[in-house]
C-alpha positions in Angstrom: -72.6 -45.7 30.8 -75.6 -48.3 29.6 -75.0 -51.0 27.3 -77.7 -52.4 26.1 -77.4 -56.4 24.6 -80.2 -57.4 22.7 -80.4 -60.7 21.3 -83.3 -63.5 20.9 -82.4 -65.6 23.6 -79.9 -66.6 26.8 -81.3 -70.0 26.8 -78.5 -72.2 25.1 -75.8 -72.1 22.8 -72.0 -70.2 22.0 -74.0 -67.1 21.3 -75.7 -67.1 25.0 -72.9 -68.1 26.7 -70.3 -65.3 24.9 -73.0 -62.8 25.8 -73.3 -63.8 29.6 -69.8 -63.2 29.4 -69.5 -60.4 27.5 -71.8 -58.5 29.8 -70.3 -59.7 33.4 -67.1 -57.9 31.6 -68.9 -54.5 30.6 -69.8 -54.2 34.2 -66.3 -55.1 35.6 -65.4 -52.3 32.9 -67.9 -50.1 34.8 -70.8 -50.1 32.3 -74.3 -49.7 33.5 -75.4 -53.4 32.0 -79.5 -54.2 30.6 -79.9 -57.6 29.3 -82.7 -57.1 27.0 -84.2 -61.1 25.5 -86.6 -60.9 23.5 -88.1 -64.7 23.9 -88.1 -64.6 27.5 -85.9 -67.4 27.9 -82.8 -67.2 30.2 -81.1 -70.6 31.1 -78.6 -71.9 33.2 -75.5 -68.8 32.6 -74.1 -67.3 35.9 -75.6 -63.6 35.5 -74.3 -63.3 39.1 -72.9 -60.2 38.8 -74.4 -56.4 38.6 -77.4 -56.6 35.6 -80.7 -55.2 34.8 -82.0 -57.7 33.0 -85.5 -57.4 30.6 -87.2 -60.5 29.6 -90.0 -59.7 26.5 -91.6 -61.7 25.2 -92.4 -61.1 21.4 -94.1 -63.9 20.1 -96.5 -64.0 17.9 -98.9 -64.7 20.3 -98.5 -61.2 22.0 -98.7 -59.5 18.7 -101.7 -57.5 17.8 -105.1 -59.3 17.0 -104.4 -58.4 13.1 -101.2 -59.5 12.9 -102.0 -62.7 14.3 -104.6 -64.0 12.1 -102.5 -62.9 9.4 -99.7 -64.9 10.7 -101.6 -67.5 11.2 -103.2 -67.7 7.5 -99.6 -67.7 6.1 -97.5 -69.2 8.3 -97.0 -72.4 6.2 -95.6 -69.3 4.0 -93.7 -66.9 5.8 -92.4 -69.5 8.4 -88.6 -68.7 8.7 -89.1 -65.6 6.8 -88.9 -63.9 11.4 -91.7 -62.6 12.2 -93.3 -60.9 9.0 -96.5 -59.3 10.6 -95.0 -58.2 13.7 -92.3 -56.5 13.0 -93.7 -53.4 13.7 -95.0 -54.2 17.0 -91.9 -55.4 17.9 -89.9 -52.5 17.4 -92.4 -50.5 19.3 -92.0 -52.3 22.3 -88.1 -52.0 22.4 -88.4 -48.6 21.7 -90.7 -48.1 24.3 -88.2 -50.4 26.6 -85.3 -47.8 25.0 -87.5 -45.2 26.3 -88.2 -46.7 30.1 -84.6 -47.4 30.8 -83.8 -44.1 29.9 -80.9 -45.1 26.9 -79.5 -41.6 25.4 -77.9 -43.2 22.0 -75.3 -40.1 22.3 -73.9 -41.4 25.4 -75.0 -45.5 25.6 -74.2 -48.4 23.8 -77.1 -50.1 21.9 -75.9 -53.9 20.6 -78.3 -56.2 18.5 -76.8 -59.6 18.3 -77.6 -62.3 15.8 -79.7 -63.0 12.7 -83.1 -63.8 14.7 -82.9 -60.3 16.8 -82.1 -58.8 13.4 -85.0 -60.1 11.8 -87.7 -59.7 15.0 -86.6 -55.7 15.0 -85.8 -54.8 11.5 -88.4 -52.0 12.1 -86.1 -50.8 15.2 -85.4 -46.9 15.2 -82.1 -46.5 16.3 -79.5 -45.1 14.4 -77.3 -45.3 17.3 -77.1 -49.1 17.8 -74.6 -51.8 16.1 -75.9 -54.9 14.6 -73.7 -57.6 14.8 -73.6 -60.5 12.6 -72.7 -64.0 13.9 -72.9 -66.1 10.5 -72.1 -66.1 7.2 -75.0 -65.8 4.0 -75.2 -69.3 3.8 -76.2 -70.0 7.9 -78.3 -67.2 7.6 -80.3 -69.2 4.6 -80.2 -72.4 5.9 -82.8 -74.9 6.3 -85.3 -72.4 3.7 -86.3 -73.4 0.3 -85.2 -71.8 -2.7 -88.2 -69.2 -2.8 -88.2 -68.7 1.0 -84.5 -68.3 0.6 -85.0 -65.2 -2.1 -87.1 -63.7 0.3 -85.4 -63.8 3.3 -82.2 -62.5 1.0 -84.5 -59.4 0.5 -85.8 -59.4 4.1 -82.2 -59.3 5.6 -81.0 -56.8 3.6 -83.3 -54.6 3.3 -83.1 -55.0 7.5 -79.4 -54.4 7.6 -78.9 -50.9 4.9 -78.0 -48.1 6.8 -77.3 -49.6 10.0 -74.1 -49.7 11.9 -72.6 -53.4 11.3 -70.3 -55.7 12.8 -69.2 -59.1 12.4 -67.1 -62.0 14.6 -64.9 -62.0 11.4 -63.2 -60.7 8.5 -65.3 -63.9 6.7 -68.1 -63.1 7.8 -68.0 -59.4 7.1 -67.0 -60.0 3.4 -69.4 -63.1 2.8 -72.1 -60.9 3.9 -71.7 -57.8 2.3 -71.0 -59.8 -0.7 -74.0 -61.9 -0.6 -76.1 -59.5 0.4 -74.8 -56.5 -1.7 -74.3 -54.0 1.1 -71.1 -51.9 1.7 -68.2 -53.8 3.0 -67.0 -49.9 4.7 -70.6 -50.5 7.0 -68.6 -53.4 8.8 -66.4 -53.6 12.1 -65.0 -56.8 12.6 -64.3 -57.2 16.3 -63.3 -61.3 16.8 -65.3 -63.0 19.9 -63.2 -63.6 23.3 -63.2 -65.8 26.1 -62.4 -65.6 29.7 -59.6 -67.8 30.1 -58.9 -67.1 33.8 -63.0 -68.5 34.3 -61.4 -71.4 32.0 -58.4 -72.3 33.5 -60.3 -72.4 36.8 -62.9 -75.0 35.6 -60.5 -76.9 33.7 -59.1 -77.8 37.1 -62.1 -79.9 37.9 -60.9 -83.4 38.3 -61.7 -86.2 35.2 -59.6 -89.1 33.9 -60.0 -90.9 30.9 -58.1 -94.6 30.7 -56.4 -93.6 27.3 -54.9 -90.7 25.3 -57.8 -88.9 23.3 -59.0 -86.3 21.0 -62.2 -84.6 21.6 -64.8 -82.5 20.3 -67.3 -80.3 22.1 -71.1 -78.9 19.8 -74.1 -79.6 19.8 -74.8 -83.0 18.1 -76.4 -82.1 14.3 -75.7 -82.6 11.0 -74.0 -78.9 10.8 -71.5 -80.1 13.2 -70.0 -82.5 10.6 -69.3 -85.4 13.1 -70.2 -87.9 10.7 -67.0 -87.2 8.8 -65.2 -87.1 11.9 -66.2 -90.3 12.6 -65.2 -91.8 9.1 -61.5 -89.2 9.5 -61.1 -91.1 13.1 -61.9 -94.3 11.5 -59.6 -94.3 8.5 -56.6 -93.1 10.6 -56.8 -96.7 12.7 -55.6 -94.8 15.7 -55.9 -97.8 17.8 -53.8 -95.6 20.4 -56.1 -93.0 20.8 -59.7 -93.0 21.7 -62.6 -89.9 20.2 -64.4 -88.3 23.1 -67.5 -86.0 21.8 -69.3 -83.7 24.7 -72.5 -82.5 23.5 -76.4 -83.7 22.9 -78.5 -83.5 19.8 -80.9 -85.0 17.0 -78.3 -86.9 15.6 -77.2 -88.4 18.6 -78.6 -91.7 17.5 -77.3 -91.7 13.9 -73.9 -91.1 15.0 -73.5 -94.0 17.6 -74.9 -96.6 14.7 -72.2 -95.0 12.4 -69.9 -95.9 14.8 -70.8 -99.1 15.5 -70.6 -99.7 11.1 -67.2 -98.5 11.4 -65.8 -100.8 13.7 -64.8 -97.6 16.3 -67.8 -97.7 18.9 -65.3 -99.5 21.3 -63.6 -96.1 20.9 -66.0 -93.6 20.6 -67.5 -92.1 23.6 -70.0 -89.3 23.5 -70.0 -88.1 26.9 -73.2 -86.0 26.5 -73.8 -82.5 27.6 -71.9 -81.4 30.2 -72.0 -78.2 32.3 -68.2 -78.3 32.3 -66.9 -79.1 29.0 -63.4 -77.4 29.8 -62.4 -80.7 31.7 -62.4 -82.4 28.8 -60.6 -80.1 26.7 -57.7 -79.7 29.2 -56.8 -83.4 29.1 -57.1 -84.0 25.4 -54.1 -84.9 23.3 -56.2 -82.9 20.5 -59.1 -80.8 20.1 -61.7 -81.3 16.5 -64.1 -79.4 14.9 -65.3 -80.6 11.8 -68.2 -78.2 10.8 -69.4 -77.8 7.8 -70.5 -73.9 8.4 -69.6 -71.3 11.4 -68.8 -67.6 12.0 -66.2 -67.4 14.8 -66.6 -70.8 17.3 -66.0 -70.0 20.4 -65.2 -73.7 21.5 -62.0 -73.2 19.9 -61.2 -70.2 21.5 -61.8 -72.8 24.6 -59.3 -75.3 23.3 -57.4 -72.8 23.1 -57.3 -71.1 25.9 -56.9 -74.7 27.9 -53.6 -74.8 25.6 -54.6 -77.5 23.6 -53.7 -77.7 20.2 -56.1 -78.0 17.9 -57.4 -79.4 13.8 -60.7 -77.4 12.1 -62.1 -76.9 9.4 -61.8 -74.0 6.9 -64.7 -72.8 7.2 -66.0 -68.8 8.7 -63.3 -67.0 10.5 -61.9 -70.2 11.6 -58.8 -69.5 9.0 -58.3 -66.5 10.5 -57.8 -67.5 14.0 -55.5 -70.2 12.9 -53.4 -68.7 10.4 -50.2 -69.7 12.1 -51.1 -73.0 11.5 -52.2 -73.6 8.5 -51.7 -77.3 8.4 -54.0 -77.6 11.1 -56.9 -77.0 8.7 -58.6 -79.0 6.0 -61.5 -78.4 3.7 -65.2 -79.0 5.4 -66.3 -82.9 4.9 -62.8 -83.9 3.1 -62.3 -87.2 5.6 -59.0 -87.7 3.7 -57.7 -84.2 4.5 -59.3 -83.7 8.0 -57.3 -87.5 8.7 -54.2 -86.1 7.6 -54.6 -82.9 9.7 -55.1 -84.8 12.4 -52.5 -87.4 11.9 -49.8 -84.5 11.4 -51.0 -82.9 14.6 -51.0 -85.6 17.1 -46.8 -86.1 15.8 -46.7 -82.7 17.1 -48.5 -82.0 19.6 -46.1 -83.0 22.3 -44.4 -79.8 21.6 -47.3 -77.9 22.2 -48.5 -79.1 25.7 -46.9 -77.3 28.3 -50.2 -76.6 30.6 -50.2 -72.8 29.3 -52.9 -71.3 27.3 -52.2 -71.0 23.2 -55.0 -68.3 23.0 -53.5 -64.9 21.7 -54.2 -62.2 23.9 -56.3 -60.1 21.0 -59.3 -63.2 21.4 -59.5 -62.5 25.4 -63.7 -61.0 26.6 -61.9 -57.5 27.8 -60.3 -57.2 24.2 -63.3 -57.6 22.5 -65.4 -55.6 25.1 -63.2 -52.6 24.9 -63.3 -52.7 20.9 -67.3 -52.6 21.3 -67.3 -49.8 23.5 -64.3 -47.8 21.3 -67.2 -48.0 18.1 -69.1 -44.7 17.6 -72.7 -44.1 18.6 -73.5 -43.1 15.4 -72.6 -43.1 12.1 
């Protein structure tokens, strides 16, 4: 059986890492794995397993000339709407690739990941494919104005209508179904999963920090809500703990300035982008996610796999993951509630720490992949 995974990019980010781990797991389960990358970018993810990698470039520069001219003229108006003038061209190139690799809809599995990929391939004739959504409606419409949001909403709905859909959490399925007026029974819910053994091995890499610390890992950008985390940390007056932020991004200088203004610069450590964040997670007293929007974040699964207790905001599917510890949830952008949750968790973390994974087995990558393989090939 072939498993064909289609994504916009494998360059960086949580989805890229997720798909690399899924591809490896599908291969270990005996599948002939094909990874199709639409923008041609592949990052440093270890694709050291049997895999056929197809790097396409569906950028507008390779679209037919009339489409390129139309896009050049209308670009300011259509930016963010997803290759408006090249959808048929994109679909035809992927359909040709599927023929070339001898894809059989009744026997093989075709998974199309992420809203950017879905918009690029919205004209794709692949009735047996599963179209997988990682974000809520608000995340899909983020950073576009009201008019573009209305247009994009129509495009997203038409792209998804009649498809077999999967979502990475119940919250994503409910929100997208409601927000785009799609039948809820078209959605399968399959939670993301992680490779616990791999994470625990990587977490053993030596690392020392002179004081107990709270950790957070992710891109340093506004949607991650780190400004609220800094405010909460400052309000706690927790002199016994440091805060270690692992990641890079556009908001880094702004956060450093905020830490200085709050008088906590000596206790906030910016570790930058790290190839192995697990060694930071493993040794933290607590992992905190302060995001304003998520689907079902891999980084929380990874922290729990390291055996580290977590506090997080009530966005996306996070409450589904932490349903047994509701006291460790706080509303997004609520500094006081976030500080309270962190303080309460710090008082009880000693009861949680025994070095073993805290992750429920349903959130392993093998469980995730087996559920995808069990999906019907067509509906």
